[in-house]
C-alpha positions as CSV (number, residue, x, y, z in Angstrom):
1,M,3.7,-4.6,41.8
2,R,6.6,-5.6,43.8
3,L,9.9,-5.7,41.8
4,S,13.3,-6.9,42.4
5,A,16.3,-7.3,40.0
6,G,16.1,-11.1,39.4
7,T,18.6,-12.7,37.3
8,P,19.7,-12.7,33.6
9,Y,19.4,-16.4,33.6
10,R,17.2,-18.0,32.1
11,L,16.0,-15.8,29.2
12,G,12.2,-15.6,28.9
13,A,9.9,-15.8,31.6
14,T,10.6,-18.2,34.3
15,W,8.2,-19.1,37.1
16,D,9.6,-20.5,40.2
17,G,6.5,-21.5,42.1
18,R,6.7,-18.1,43.9
19,G,7.0,-15.8,41.2
20,T,8.4,-15.1,37.7
21,N,11.7,-14.0,36.6
22,F,11.7,-12.1,33.2
23,A,15.0,-11.5,31.0
24,L,15.5,-10.2,27.8
25,F,18.6,-9.9,25.5
26,S,19.2,-6.6,23.6
27,A,22.5,-5.1,23.1
28,N,21.5,-2.1,21.8
29,A,18.5,-0.8,23.9
30,W,18.2,2.2,26.3
31,K,15.4,0.7,28.3
32,V,13.1,-2.3,28.4
33,E,9.6,-2.1,29.5
34,L,7.6,-5.3,30.4
35,C,3.9,-5.0,29.6
36,L,1.2,-7.3,31.5
37,F,-2.3,-7.6,30.1
38,D,-5.5,-8.7,31.3
39,S,-6.6,-12.5,30.6
40,Q,-8.3,-11.5,27.3
41,G,-4.9,-9.7,26.0
42,R,-7.0,-6.8,25.3
43,R,-5.8,-4.2,28.2
44,E,-2.7,-3.5,29.3
45,I,-2.9,-3.6,33.1
46,E,0.9,-2.6,34.0
47,R,4.0,-1.2,32.4
48,I,7.3,-1.9,34.5
49,A,10.8,-1.2,33.4
50,L,13.2,-4.1,33.9
51,P,15.4,-2.6,36.7
52,E,18.8,-4.4,35.8
53,R,20.8,-5.0,32.6
54,T,23.5,-7.6,33.1
55,E,26.0,-8.6,29.9
56,D,23.2,-7.0,27.7
57,V,20.3,-9.0,29.3
58,W,17.6,-6.9,31.0
59,H,15.9,-8.7,33.8
60,G,13.6,-8.3,36.9
61,Y,11.7,-10.5,39.1
62,L,8.1,-10.1,40.0
63,P,6.7,-12.5,42.9
64,D,2.9,-11.7,42.3
65,V,3.1,-12.9,38.4
66,S,2.0,-16.5,38.2
67,P,1.4,-18.8,35.3
68,G,-1.4,-17.4,32.8
69,Q,-0.3,-14.2,32.9
70,L,0.0,-12.5,29.3
71,Y,3.0,-10.1,28.5
72,G,4.9,-8.5,26.1
73,Y,7.9,-5.9,25.8
74,R,8.3,-2.6,24.7
75,V,12.0,-1.7,23.9
76,H,13.5,1.7,23.6
77,G,16.6,2.6,21.7
78,P,17.7,4.4,18.5
79,Y,15.4,4.5,15.4
80,D,18.0,5.0,12.8
81,P,17.7,2.3,10.1
82,D,20.6,3.8,8.2
83,F,22.6,2.1,11.0
84,G,20.5,-1.0,11.3
85,H,18.6,0.2,14.4
86,R,14.7,-0.1,14.4
87,F,13.6,0.4,17.9
88,N,10.1,1.8,18.4
89,P,8.5,1.5,22.0
90,H,5.1,2.0,20.4
91,K,5.2,-1.5,18.9
92,L,4.3,-4.2,21.5
93,L,6.9,-7.2,21.0
94,L,6.8,-10.9,21.5
95,D,9.4,-12.7,23.8
96,P,11.7,-14.7,21.5
97,Y,11.5,-17.2,24.4
98,A,7.7,-17.3,24.7
99,K,6.5,-20.7,25.5
100,R,2.9,-20.2,24.4
101,L,1.2,-17.4,22.5
102,A,-2.5,-16.2,23.4
103,G,-4.5,-14.7,20.5
104,R,-3.8,-14.1,16.8
105,L,-2.0,-11.4,14.8
106,V,-4.7,-9.0,13.5
107,W,-3.1,-7.1,10.6
108,S,-3.1,-3.4,10.4
109,D,-0.6,-0.6,9.6
110,A,0.0,-0.2,13.2
111,H,2.5,-3.2,13.1
112,F,4.9,-1.3,11.0
113,G,7.6,0.7,12.7
114,Y,7.5,3.1,9.9
115,R,4.5,5.4,8.6
116,A,3.1,3.5,5.7
117,G,2.7,5.4,2.6
118,S,4.8,8.1,3.9
119,S,7.5,10.1,1.6
120,R,10.6,8.5,3.5
121,E,9.0,5.1,3.6
122,D,10.5,2.8,6.3
123,L,13.0,5.8,7.4
124,S,9.8,7.5,8.9
125,F,8.7,6.9,12.4
126,D,5.0,5.4,13.5
127,R,3.9,6.3,16.9
128,R,0.5,4.1,16.7
129,D,0.5,1.4,19.4
130,N,-0.3,-2.2,17.9
131,A,-0.8,-3.9,20.9
132,R,-4.6,-4.7,20.5
133,G,-3.9,-6.5,17.4
134,M,-0.7,-8.4,18.7
135,P,-0.7,-12.2,20.2
136,K,0.6,-12.1,23.5
137,A,3.4,-14.5,25.3
138,V,1.9,-16.4,28.4
139,V,3.7,-17.1,31.5
140,M,3.7,-21.1,31.8
141,D,3.9,-23.8,34.3
142,E,5.8,-26.3,32.4
143,T,5.2,-29.4,34.7
144,F,4.0,-32.4,32.7
145,N,3.4,-36.0,34.0
146,W,5.3,-38.1,31.5
147,G,4.4,-41.1,33.8
148,R,6.4,-44.1,32.7
149,R,6.9,-42.7,29.3
150,E,10.7,-42.0,29.7
151,N,12.0,-44.5,27.3
152,R,12.5,-42.9,23.7
153,P,12.3,-45.3,20.7
154,N,16.2,-44.6,19.9
155,V,15.8,-46.2,16.5
156,A,19.3,-46.6,14.8
157,W,19.9,-44.8,11.6
158,E,20.3,-47.9,9.5
159,D,16.7,-49.0,10.7
160,T,15.2,-45.7,9.9
161,I,12.3,-45.0,7.8
162,I,11.1,-41.5,7.9
163,Y,7.5,-40.5,7.3
164,E,7.3,-36.6,6.2
165,A,4.0,-35.2,7.5
166,H,1.9,-32.1,8.2
167,V,-0.1,-32.0,11.4
168,K,-3.4,-30.7,9.8
169,G,-2.9,-32.6,6.3
170,L,-2.4,-36.0,8.0
171,T,-5.7,-36.3,9.7
172,Q,-7.8,-33.5,8.4
173,L,-10.1,-35.6,6.3
174,R,-9.7,-39.1,8.0
175,E,-13.2,-40.2,8.8
176,D,-11.8,-42.7,11.3
177,I,-10.7,-39.9,13.5
178,A,-13.1,-38.1,15.7
179,P,-13.9,-34.6,14.0
180,H,-12.6,-32.5,16.9
181,L,-9.3,-34.2,16.8
182,R,-8.7,-33.9,13.1
183,G,-5.9,-31.6,12.1
184,T,-4.7,-31.3,15.4
185,F,-1.8,-32.6,17.9
186,R,-4.2,-35.0,19.3
187,G,-5.3,-36.4,15.9
188,L,-1.6,-37.0,15.4
189,S,-1.8,-39.8,17.7
190,A,-5.2,-41.1,17.6
191,P,-5.2,-44.9,17.5
192,A,-6.5,-45.1,13.7
193,M,-3.5,-42.8,12.7
194,V,-0.9,-44.7,15.0
195,E,-2.3,-48.1,13.7
196,H,-2.0,-46.8,10.2
197,L,1.9,-45.8,10.8
198,R,2.6,-48.8,12.4
199,R,0.9,-51.0,9.4
200,L,3.3,-48.8,7.2
201,G,6.5,-49.8,9.0
202,V,7.6,-46.2,9.3
203,T,9.6,-45.6,12.3
204,T,10.0,-42.1,12.5
205,V,7.4,-39.0,11.9
206,E,9.0,-35.7,10.7
207,L,6.5,-33.0,11.3
208,L,6.4,-29.9,8.9
209,P,7.0,-26.8,11.2
210,I,5.1,-26.5,14.3
211,H,6.8,-23.6,16.0
212,G,4.3,-20.6,16.4
213,F,3.8,-18.9,12.9
214,V,1.8,-15.9,11.4
215,D,-0.3,-15.7,8.5
216,D,1.2,-13.3,6.0
217,R,-0.6,-10.1,5.2
218,H,-1.2,-10.7,1.7
219,L,-2.5,-14.0,2.3
220,V,-5.1,-12.8,4.7
221,Q,-6.1,-9.9,2.4
222,K,-6.8,-12.8,-0.2
223,K,-9.2,-14.6,2.4
224,L,-6.2,-17.4,2.4
225,S,-3.8,-18.7,5.4
226,N,-0.2,-20.0,5.5
227,Y,-1.0,-23.8,5.5
228,W,2.7,-24.9,5.6
229,G,3.9,-22.9,8.5
230,Y,7.4,-21.9,7.0
231,N,7.0,-18.5,8.6
232,S,8.1,-18.7,12.2
233,I,7.9,-15.9,14.9
234,A,8.2,-18.1,18.1
235,F,10.8,-20.7,18.3
236,F,9.5,-22.2,21.7
237,A,6.0,-22.0,21.3
238,P,3.7,-24.9,19.7
239,E,1.5,-23.5,17.1
240,Q,-2.0,-22.8,18.6
241,R,-4.0,-24.0,15.8
242,Y,-2.8,-27.3,16.4
243,G,-3.4,-27.6,20.0
244,A,-6.6,-25.5,20.8
245,D,-6.7,-24.6,24.6
246,S,-3.5,-26.5,25.6
247,P,-1.0,-26.8,22.6
248,L,2.1,-27.5,25.0
249,D,0.2,-30.7,26.7
250,A,-1.6,-31.8,23.5
251,F,1.9,-31.9,21.7
252,R,3.4,-33.9,24.8
253,T,0.7,-36.3,24.7
254,A,0.9,-37.0,21.0
255,V,4.7,-37.4,21.5
256,A,4.4,-39.9,24.3
257,R,1.8,-42.2,22.6
258,L,3.8,-42.2,19.4
259,H,6.7,-43.3,21.6
260,D,4.8,-46.1,23.2
261,A,4.0,-47.3,19.7
262,G,7.8,-47.5,18.9
263,I,7.7,-44.3,16.6
264,E,10.1,-41.3,16.8
265,V,9.0,-37.9,16.4
266,M,11.2,-35.3,14.5
267,L,10.7,-31.6,13.8
268,D,11.1,-29.5,10.8
269,V,12.7,-26.2,12.0
270,V,13.0,-22.9,10.5
271,Y,15.8,-21.0,12.1
272,N,17.0,-19.2,8.9
273,H,14.5,-16.4,8.9
274,T,11.5,-15.0,10.7
275,A,8.1,-13.9,9.7
276,E,9.0,-10.1,10.0
277,G,10.3,-10.1,6.4
278,N,12.4,-7.4,4.6
279,H,13.2,-3.7,5.7
280,M,9.3,-2.9,4.9
281,G,7.9,-5.8,6.8
282,P,6.2,-5.6,10.4
283,T,8.0,-5.2,13.8
284,L,6.6,-8.0,15.7
285,S,9.4,-9.2,17.8
286,F,13.5,-9.4,16.9
287,R,13.1,-6.5,14.6
288,G,12.2,-4.1,17.6
289,I,14.4,-6.0,20.2
290,D,17.5,-5.6,18.4
291,N,17.5,-5.6,14.8
292,A,21.1,-5.1,14.4
293,S,21.9,-8.4,16.5
294,Y,19.6,-10.6,15.1
295,Y,19.6,-10.3,11.6
296,W,22.2,-10.4,8.8
297,L,22.3,-6.7,7.7
298,M,24.0,-5.5,4.5
299,P,27.7,-4.4,5.4
300,D,27.7,-1.4,3.5
301,Q,24.1,-0.6,3.9
302,P,22.5,-1.8,7.0
303,R,19.1,-0.4,6.4
304,Y,18.6,-3.5,4.3
305,Y,18.9,-7.3,4.8
306,D,21.3,-9.6,3.7
307,D,18.7,-12.0,2.5
308,F,20.1,-15.6,1.9
309,T,16.4,-17.0,2.3
310,G,14.3,-15.5,-0.4
311,C,12.1,-14.5,2.5
312,G,13.3,-11.1,3.3
313,N,15.5,-11.7,6.1
314,S,18.3,-14.3,7.5
315,L,18.9,-15.0,11.2
316,N,22.5,-14.1,12.1
317,L,23.5,-17.2,13.9
318,T,27.4,-15.8,14.0
319,H,26.3,-13.6,16.8
320,P,26.6,-15.4,20.1
321,R,23.1,-14.6,21.5
322,V,21.2,-15.6,18.2
323,L,23.2,-18.7,18.4
324,Q,22.2,-19.3,22.0
325,M,18.6,-18.9,21.3
326,V,18.6,-21.4,18.4
327,M,20.7,-24.0,21.0
328,D,18.3,-23.1,23.6
329,S,15.3,-23.8,21.4
330,L,16.4,-27.1,20.3
331,R,17.4,-28.4,23.9
332,Y,14.0,-27.1,25.1
333,W,12.1,-29.2,22.3
334,V,14.1,-32.3,23.1
335,T,14.2,-32.1,26.9
336,S,10.5,-30.7,27.4
337,F,8.9,-32.4,24.7
338,H,11.1,-35.5,24.3
339,V,11.4,-34.8,20.4
340,D,13.9,-37.4,18.8
341,G,15.5,-35.0,16.1
342,F,15.4,-32.2,13.9
343,R,15.2,-31.3,10.2
344,F,16.9,-27.8,9.4
345,D,15.1,-25.8,6.7
346,L,17.7,-24.3,4.3
347,G,20.6,-25.8,6.6
348,T,22.9,-24.0,4.6
349,I,22.3,-20.7,6.3
350,L,22.8,-22.0,9.8
351,G,26.4,-22.8,8.7
352,R,27.2,-19.3,7.1
353,E,30.2,-17.3,8.6
354,A,31.2,-13.7,7.2
355,Y,33.1,-15.5,4.6
356,G,30.5,-17.8,3.5
357,F,29.4,-21.5,4.3
358,D,31.7,-23.3,6.8
359,P,31.3,-27.0,7.8
360,G,33.0,-25.8,11.0
361,S,30.8,-23.0,11.4
362,G,29.7,-22.0,15.2
363,F,26.4,-23.5,14.9
364,F,27.5,-26.9,13.6
365,D,30.3,-26.9,16.1
366,A,27.9,-26.0,19.1
367,V,25.5,-28.7,18.2
368,R,27.9,-31.6,17.8
369,Q,29.5,-31.0,21.1
370,D,26.2,-30.3,22.8
371,P,25.5,-33.3,25.2
372,V,21.7,-33.3,24.5
373,L,21.7,-32.4,20.9
374,S,24.4,-34.5,19.9
375,R,22.5,-37.8,20.5
376,V,19.2,-36.8,18.5
377,K,18.8,-37.1,14.9
378,L,20.2,-34.2,12.8
379,I,19.2,-33.7,9.2
380,S,19.8,-30.6,7.0
381,E,18.5,-29.2,3.8
382,P,21.8,-28.4,2.3
383,W,21.1,-25.8,0.3
384,D,19.7,-21.8,0.3
385,P,19.1,-19.3,-2.3
386,G,22.3,-17.2,-1.3
387,P,25.8,-17.3,-3.2
388,G,27.4,-20.6,-2.6
389,G,24.3,-21.9,-1.3
390,Y,24.2,-25.7,-2.7
391,Q,26.3,-27.6,0.0
392,L,25.1,-31.2,-0.6
393,G,27.5,-33.6,1.1
394,Q,29.6,-30.8,2.4
395,H,27.8,-30.9,6.0
396,P,30.0,-32.3,8.9
397,P,29.7,-35.7,10.6
398,G,26.6,-36.0,12.9
399,F,24.3,-34.4,10.2
400,A,22.5,-36.2,7.5
401,E,21.3,-34.3,4.5
402,W,18.3,-34.3,2.1
403,N,19.6,-35.8,-1.1
404,D,17.8,-34.2,-4.1
405,R,20.4,-35.8,-6.5
406,F,18.4,-39.0,-5.4
407,R,15.2,-37.7,-6.4
408,D,16.1,-36.2,-9.4
409,G,17.8,-39.1,-10.7
410,L,15.2,-41.6,-9.4
411,R,12.5,-39.5,-11.4
412,R,14.9,-39.3,-14.6
413,F,15.5,-43.0,-14.8
414,W,11.9,-44.2,-14.5
415,R,10.7,-41.5,-17.0
416,G,12.8,-43.2,-19.3
417,D,15.5,-40.6,-19.8
418,E,18.7,-41.8,-21.6
419,G,22.1,-42.1,-20.0
420,Q,20.6,-42.7,-16.5
421,R,22.2,-46.1,-15.6
422,S,25.3,-44.9,-13.9
423,D,23.9,-42.1,-12.0
424,F,21.0,-44.6,-10.8
425,S,23.5,-47.2,-9.7
426,T,25.4,-44.9,-7.5
427,R,22.1,-43.3,-6.1
428,L,21.0,-46.9,-5.4
429,A,24.3,-47.9,-3.8
430,G,24.2,-44.9,-1.3
431,S,25.7,-41.8,-3.1
432,S,29.2,-42.6,-2.2
433,D,30.3,-39.7,-4.4
434,L,28.6,-37.2,-2.3
435,F,28.8,-38.8,1.4
436,E,32.0,-41.2,1.5
437,H,34.4,-39.0,3.4
438,R,35.4,-37.8,7.0
439,G,34.0,-41.4,8.1
440,R,30.5,-40.5,7.0
441,R,28.2,-43.7,6.2
442,P,25.2,-44.3,3.8
443,H,22.6,-42.8,6.2
444,A,24.1,-39.5,5.6
445,S,22.1,-39.6,2.8
446,I,18.1,-38.9,3.4
447,N,16.8,-40.5,0.0
448,Y,13.2,-39.5,-1.0
449,A,11.1,-39.5,-4.4
450,A,8.7,-36.9,-3.2
451,S,8.6,-34.3,-0.5
452,H,6.3,-31.3,0.7
453,D,8.2,-29.2,-2.0
454,G,6.4,-29.7,-5.4
455,F,5.1,-32.7,-6.8
456,T,3.5,-35.6,-4.7
457,L,4.3,-39.2,-6.0
458,L,0.8,-39.5,-7.8
459,D,1.5,-36.0,-9.3
460,T,5.0,-37.0,-10.7
461,V,3.4,-39.6,-12.6
462,S,0.3,-37.7,-13.5
463,Y,1.3,-34.3,-14.6
464,A,4.0,-33.1,-17.0
465,E,3.7,-29.6,-15.6
466,K,2.7,-28.0,-12.6
467,H,-0.9,-26.6,-12.2
468,N,-1.0,-24.3,-9.1
469,E,-3.7,-21.9,-10.2
470,A,-5.8,-22.5,-7.4
471,N,-3.8,-20.5,-4.9
472,G,-4.2,-17.2,-6.8
473,E,-0.5,-16.8,-7.7
474,D,-1.0,-17.5,-11.5
475,N,1.1,-20.5,-11.2
476,K,4.2,-18.8,-10.8
477,D,5.0,-20.8,-7.4
478,G,7.1,-23.6,-7.2
479,A,9.6,-25.2,-9.7
480,D,8.7,-25.5,-13.4
481,D,10.9,-28.6,-13.8
482,N,9.7,-31.5,-11.7
483,R,11.4,-34.2,-13.9
484,S,7.7,-35.8,-14.1
485,W,6.1,-37.9,-16.6
486,N,2.2,-37.9,-17.2
487,C,2.0,-41.4,-18.5
488,G,0.4,-40.4,-21.7
489,V,-2.5,-38.0,-20.3
490,E,-2.2,-34.7,-18.3
491,G,-3.9,-34.7,-15.0
492,P,-7.0,-37.1,-13.9
493,T,-8.3,-39.8,-16.4
494,D,-10.4,-42.8,-16.4
495,D,-8.3,-44.7,-18.9
496,P,-7.3,-47.9,-17.3
497,A,-4.2,-48.4,-19.4
498,V,-3.0,-45.3,-18.1
499,L,-3.8,-45.7,-14.5
500,T,-2.3,-49.0,-14.4
501,L,0.9,-47.7,-15.7
502,R,0.6,-44.8,-13.2
503,A,0.2,-47.4,-10.5
504,R,3.1,-49.3,-11.5
505,Q,5.4,-46.4,-11.7
506,Q,4.4,-45.5,-8.1
507,R,5.4,-48.8,-7.1
508,N,8.7,-48.5,-9.0
509,F,9.4,-45.4,-7.2
510,I,8.7,-46.9,-3.7
511,A,10.6,-49.9,-4.1
512,T,13.5,-48.3,-5.5
513,L,13.2,-45.9,-2.5
514,L,13.1,-48.8,0.2
515,L,15.8,-51.0,-1.5
516,S,18.4,-48.3,-2.0
517,Q,21.4,-47.7,0.5
518,G,20.7,-44.6,2.7
519,V,17.7,-43.5,4.8
520,P,14.3,-43.6,3.2
521,M,11.9,-40.8,3.7
522,L,8.1,-41.0,2.4
523,L,6.0,-38.2,1.8
524,H,2.6,-38.4,3.9
525,G,-0.2,-39.8,1.7
526,D,2.0,-41.1,-1.2
527,E,1.2,-44.4,0.0
528,L,-2.5,-43.7,-0.9
529,G,-2.0,-41.6,-4.0
530,R,-2.4,-38.2,-2.7
531,T,-2.6,-35.2,-4.9
532,Q,-1.4,-31.8,-4.5
């Protein structure tokens, strides 16, 4: 193929109407090869070394590559885990800026950079090619006709009612939605679903993760799948399973229809870690592109990850190129998909510097001054499992925060615990003890009685203990203390007195939530008594 130098901007694969520019950041690589695949993603048809390197960005331009082309990268560099480097050109890698993925990850030992079961474990080097079992990135033509749908709802914070929802879980069992639309982006904006949201009076749908994610190997081995999606591997690509043959257009159409109904769309985003896990995890993208740049590594033992997430690794947003990737991703979802805001999973990690959490970190400063992102809704989950990870009330102006103190106080009060009136009144009045500083208003507090984590509202009034035996983890997952009360009977019952009490308790929760100062968030299905 004809090849020229191209440009280092923009990162990713950018089609300009005549050809495609490819650009990939790697500070420690020796060589970067672009691999082109046939339309099925099974056969590598061309391998091309990117000819130029500009400020750690490897780039090249191919005039013969058009939208629909499948591709991946092989990156050459040192394989020296003791110094934090895990390059292995035998592993096909996803472009961190991939806008769409084709195919699914098919697990095998070939996805690991080391020889599984070897005496030296991850210090060994594996030469098997993993390309056949890897999803491929797709060159995209991103034009989309928004028509007259340019006006966003722009709901003021003080008028906002958030509805936290899972794309599949929201519609999978709804009989008033066509079967082929259930559990998809298009089902999300089906007329019956939109009408339900309008009747509820919610203003903003907050979707659990829709970035491309993978099913963990241990789940696949148990014939299970990753339902929740908190296992991202592609921060620019909508998850395929929600969009069938056209996930980008399907999601854009859903956003446009919800906007037409006056309903905002927010995304729960997971920029704190990736699906590559710890030092024994697979080499799928970031680890093989530049492990020492993308991840927090242990200062004295860079073979291992400084894991603030409990998921094996943590993205290092103190690195300017990693921060750039997150900022580019956020702007992309706002400008290309017209989303109205973000909820940041384990948001404390995003504000970590070398010395710990900092409300003036590079990430918070970059977002707050950005002309695009500073105008959308921003919500942080203000904790992570790392040292000093609980930072409720400590985020900077411009960010609202999940208020778990509201949830816990609400549950204790309605359970009948003693000595709760003072705390309950503080939560009812906007939690000024947590948020009334630096000019922050009550809408800095995102109030909720239940979320995707733990018990639903019905479960909170139906169980004294969790019962997660069905997922095969021996009831070990999730918090043991949910501050719940079963109203006298554990689990399902046909006792009319117990059912009446449970219904009254649920109304008490929802009434308190909606009447409190701050922004209320409802968990999808709580209005119908959904169990989890």
